[in-house]
C-alpha positions in Angstrom: -23.0 37.9 8.1 -25.0 35.1 9.6 -28.8 35.6 10.2 -30.5 35.2 13.4 -32.2 31.8 12.5 -28.7 30.3 11.3 -27.4 31.3 14.5 -29.9 29.6 16.6 -29.8 26.5 14.7 -25.9 26.7 15.0 -26.4 27.1 18.7 -28.7 24.3 18.8 -26.2 21.7 17.2 -23.4 23.0 19.3 -25.1 22.3 22.3 -26.2 18.9 21.6 -23.3 18.2 20.4 -21.6 19.1 23.7 -24.3 17.7 25.7 -23.7 14.1 23.8 -20.3 14.4 24.6 -20.8 15.2 28.3 -23.6 12.6 28.8 -21.4 9.9 27.4 -18.5 10.8 29.6 -20.4 11.5 32.7 -21.6 8.0 33.5 -19.3 4.8 32.1 -19.7 1.4 32.9 -17.1 -0.7 31.4 -18.0 -3.5 29.4 -15.5 -6.2 29.8 -15.6 -8.3 26.4 -15.3 -5.5 23.8 -12.9 -3.0 26.1 -15.9 -0.4 25.7 -18.3 1.4 28.0 -22.0 1.9 28.3 -23.3 5.5 28.8 -26.1 7.9 28.7 -25.1 9.6 25.3 -27.7 8.0 23.1 -30.7 9.6 24.8 -29.0 13.2 23.6 -28.7 11.6 20.3 -32.3 10.8 20.3 -33.1 14.1 21.3 -31.3 15.8 18.4 -33.4 13.4 16.2 -36.5 14.5 17.6 -35.4 18.2 17.3 -33.4 18.8 14.4 -34.3 15.7 12.2 -32.4 12.9 10.6 -29.5 15.6 9.7 -29.5 16.7 13.3 -29.4 13.0 14.3 -26.5 12.3 12.3 -24.7 15.2 12.8 -25.0 15.4 16.7 -24.6 11.4 16.9 -21.7 11.1 15.2 -19.6 14.1 16.2 -20.9 14.4 20.0 -20.3 10.6 20.7 -16.7 10.4 19.0 -15.6 13.5 20.6 -16.5 11.6 23.7 -14.5 8.5 22.6 -11.6 10.8 21.8 -11.5 12.6 25.0 -12.0 9.3 27.0 -9.1 7.3 25.4 -11.1 5.3 23.4 -9.6 6.8 20.0 -9.6 3.4 18.3 -13.4 3.5 18.4 -13.9 7.1 17.2 -14.3 6.4 13.7 -16.6 3.6 14.3 -18.7 5.6 16.7 -18.8 8.5 14.1 -20.8 6.0 11.6 -22.6 3.9 14.2 -23.8 6.7 16.2 -24.6 9.1 13.3 -26.4 6.5 11.6 -28.4 5.8 14.9 -29.6 9.3 15.0 -30.2 9.5 11.2 -32.2 6.5 11.1 -34.3 7.4 14.5 -34.9 11.0 12.6 -35.7 9.7 9.4 -38.4 7.5 11.0 -39.5 10.1 13.4 -40.3 12.5 10.5 -42.8 9.8 8.9 -46.4 9.5 10.2 -45.4 6.3 11.9 -42.7 7.8 13.8 -44.7 10.6 14.8 -47.6 8.2 16.1 -45.1 5.8 17.6 -42.0 7.5 18.3 -40.4 4.5 20.5 -40.5 2.4 17.5 -38.2 4.9 15.7 -35.8 5.0 18.5 -35.7 1.5 18.9 -34.9 0.8 15.4 -32.1 3.6 15.9 -30.8 1.7 19.0 -30.9 -1.8 17.3 -29.0 -0.6 14.5 -26.3 0.9 16.9 -26.0 -2.4 18.7 -26.0 -4.1 15.2 -23.2 -1.4 13.6 -20.8 -2.0 16.9 -21.2 -5.8 16.4 -20.2 -5.6 12.9 -17.2 -3.2 13.6 -16.3 -5.4 17.1 -15.8 -8.9 14.8 -12.8 -7.4 12.9 -11.6 -6.0 16.3 -12.2 -8.6 19.0 -13.8 -11.9 16.8 -17.2 -13.0 16.3 -17.9 -14.4 19.8 -16.6 -11.5 21.9 -18.3 -9.0 19.6 -21.6 -10.9 20.1 -21.4 -10.5 23.9 -21.6 -6.7 23.5 -24.9 -6.8 21.8 -27.0 -7.2 25.3 -25.3 -4.3 26.8 -25.7 -2.2 23.4 -29.3 -2.7 23.0 -29.9 -2.1 26.7 -28.1 1.2 26.4 -29.9 2.3 23.1 -33.1 1.0 24.5 -32.7 3.4 27.4 -31.8 6.3 25.6 -34.8 5.7 23.4 -37.5 5.5 26.4 -35.5 8.6 28.3 -35.4 10.7 25.4 -39.1 10.5 24.5 -39.9 11.2 28.3 -37.6 14.3 27.7 -39.5 15.2 24.6 -42.9 14.8 26.1 -41.8 16.7 29.1 -40.1 19.7 27.3 -43.2 19.8 24.7 -45.2 20.6 27.9 -43.2 23.4 28.7 -43.2 27.0 27.3 -39.7 26.7 26.0 -39.7 27.1 22.2 -37.0 24.7 20.7 
């Protein structure tokens, strides 16, 4: 039988994975160069890193984002997304667990966002060639930075409430 703490943790993971999937799917801005799209899922990946640490960022980022790719018909991106978004959450979570990350959370989330843009660039070199892959970098950085900033705003607002997550 599962104890109450493990059940709460399982619910947190499940909700954050589902929220990542939904936020990735709700608003999609197609990118012409790489056949991908910009979305709001990074915000939830970073929220997971804040709330659940590097392991949570890894699992929520990887699974939630790749589920969205599969559901939206971008299944060719799902394995790449599993790794890229998973490590985006892991990197942010690992840095957020340090003194510097706690003091400057934007640094932690921005590094995660930069990794995401780099990770997709490296994968897309093999899919589309170096020039088209490079054209996706600005959009991916913008998406990641928007997620980084909005996640910090959300976490600060959440911390001011009486909700114990």
